[in-house]
VOGU-3710 file (C-alpha; in Angstrom, 3 decimals, decimal comma):
1> mrltaitlvh> 16,021/41,991/-10,491  16,159/42,049/-6,697  13,055/44,242/-6,457  11,140/41,767/-8,629  12,178/38,854/-6,394  11,144/40,737/-3,239  7,803/41,651/-4,812  7,167/38,005/-5,767  8,026/36,817/-2,253  5,699/39,461/-0,801
11> ifiigicsaq> 2,855/38,371/-3,100  3,482/34,725/-2,169  3,361/35,507/1,572  0,165/37,539/1,153  -1,365/34,565/-0,718  -0,521/32,157/2,097  -1,778/34,505/4,799  -5,054/35,081/3,007  -5,690/31,325/2,894  -5,600/31,113/6,701
21> ktihyenety> -7,410/33,804/8,612  -7,729/34,177/12,342  -10,419/35,735/14,414  -10,524/36,589/18,106  -13,632/35,445/19,913  -13,986/35,837/23,681  -10,215/36,052/24,287  -9,512/32,995/22,119  -7,986/32,894/18,657  -9,609/30,744/15,980
31> tfgfcsnsde> -8,242/29,935/12,566  -10,885/29,587/9,924  -10,041/28,393/6,498  -7,838/25,358/5,973  -5,879/23,986/8,914  -3,438/21,067/8,634  -2,709/18,600/11,456  -0,619/15,455/11,840  -0,820/12,546/14,235  0,399/9,003/14,835
41> ilvhssdlvp> -1,402/6,075/16,476  -0,951/2,381/17,108  -3,657/0,267/15,442  -4,294/-3,475/15,168  -5,262/-5,149/11,909  -8,051/-7,740/11,786  -5,379/-10,432/12,177  -4,131/-8,593/15,322  -0,871/-7,275/13,879  0,040/-3,945/15,518
51> vtvrysfitk> 0,934/-1,174/13,069  1,894/2,436/13,635  -0,081/4,755/11,377  1,106/8,291/10,680  -1,418/10,527/9,001  -2,231/14,125/8,208  -5,586/15,758/7,760  -6,954/19,119/6,730  -9,942/20,680/8,451  -11,904/23,843/7,879
61> ineddipfih> -14,381/25,779/9,960  -16,617/28,599/8,845  -16,354/31,963/10,527  -20,096/31,903/11,266  -19,706/28,636/13,235  -17,013/29,938/15,588  -19,450/30,983/18,371  -21,040/27,504/18,339  -17,657/25,752/18,275  -16,340/28,013/21,057
71> etygsdyinn> -19,319/27,387/23,348  -19,496/23,667/22,649  -15,883/22,462/22,272  -13,600/25,401/23,037  -10,715/26,793/21,058  -8,856/23,481/21,222  -11,509/21,777/19,077  -8,805/19,992/17,071  -7,618/18,058/20,142  -11,064/17,830/21,728
81> iclptvrsii> -13,061/16,692/18,688  -11,067/16,158/15,484  -8,206/13,973/16,718  -10,354/11,588/18,800  -12,876/11,249/15,976  -10,303/10,569/13,255  -8,292/8,216/15,517  -11,380/6,208/16,380  -12,377/5,837/12,748  -8,841/4,909/11,652
91> revigaytiq> -8,819/2,172/14,311  -12,221/0,936/13,192  -11,431/0,968/9,469  -7,940/-0,542/9,700  -9,223/-3,115/12,186  -11,460/-4,500/9,445  -8,531/-5,340/7,136  -5,757/-7,931/7,268  -2,145/-6,803/7,329  -1,704/-7,920/3,711
101> eiigskrvai> -4,619/-5,743/2,619  -3,369/-2,764/4,648  0,111/-2,733/3,140  -1,097/-3,876/-0,248  -3,982/-3,045/-2,495  -6,426/-1,585/0,036  -4,431/1,435/1,223  -6,279/3,944/-0,999  -9,630/2,372/-0,102  -8,736/2,723/3,588
111> edevlvtsgs> -7,917/6,426/3,156  -11,173/7,004/1,268  -13,235/5,166/3,882  -11,607/7,115/6,730  -12,171/10,413/4,893  -15,842/9,758/4,164  -16,693/8,352/7,596  -14,729/10,965/9,565  -15,990/13,757/7,339  -19,634/12,922/7,880
121> klegykimlk> -19,099/12,548/11,632  -17,259/15,884/11,940  -19,950/17,670/9,911  -22,226/17,187/12,916  -19,719/19,215/14,914  -19,680/21,963/12,233  -16,124/21,024/11,278  -15,320/20,108/7,682  -12,721/17,432/6,981  -11,253/18,341/3,609
131> dilittielp> -8,659/15,599/3,181  -6,783/12,862/4,971  -3,515/11,251/3,953  -1,981/8,183/5,525  1,689/9,027/5,209  3,274/5,952/6,811  2,205/2,496/7,893  4,989/1,033/10,006  5,030/-2,696/10,683  6,610/-4,361/13,720
141> pslteaieek> 10,343/-5,004/13,131  9,916/-8,794/13,328  7,287/-8,730/10,569  9,396/-6,409/8,417  12,333/-8,825/8,737  10,128/-11,813/7,880  8,809/-10,045/4,769  12,343/-9,155/3,676  13,513/-12,756/4,212  10,565/-14,052/2,183
151> miaqeerlaq> 11,339/-11,630/-0,657  15,009/-12,641/-0,662  14,034/-16,320/-0,722  11,669/-15,681/-3,655  14,387/-13,826/-5,566  16,841/-16,679/-4,940  14,256/-19,241/-6,063  13,573/-17,282/-9,268  17,300/-16,934/-9,932  17,764/-20,700/-9,451
161> ehrnelekmn> 14,854/-21,431/-11,817  16,429/-19,122/-14,387  19,808/-20,898/-14,030  18,080/-24,280/-14,412  16,350/-23,089/-17,600  19,667/-21,849/-18,993  21,315/-25,190/-18,200  18,465/-27,071/-19,909  18,766/-24,857/-22,977  22,537/-25,256/-22,940
171> fsskrsw> 22,260/-29,046/-22,577  19,651/-29,231/-25,380  21,805/-27,215/-27,755  24,828/-29,491/-27,097  22,802/-32,615/-27,843  21,531/-31,295/-31,161  25,091/-30,922/-32,511
//
């Protein structure tokens, strides 16, 4: 039983390692294959509400493009090219939406727009953007409190309407006796 578990773990580790390969080029190490990165930035909505956006993205470079990437951007191409490009596009895209759209129905559309726009821009740098995921959109504390207060007030209003309906039904049933 133990030998089987060790063999499975070994196969799993080999599978992970084969997905990410490194190559040494002019004393620098490059990872080709899929590479995951995370970041966080402050962005303003179209109605000037500041929000903190946490996101992750997956890039990939081809082994054949490493000499070009090395000569043009260096081994820190993620920080030199990818992060500034994705940040700029996130600011641009989110800046076109109101805060209600950002936290509501447009979140998936925002991710898609950032992915497509960033992906086509990074292609020019010979870097492929495979996916982007906005993990958190954090509102200012004052806005979060205001939203919570509004939701509580709505719940109280609905509860009061329900009580009023029950009283009306109760009053109507007493009169019909």
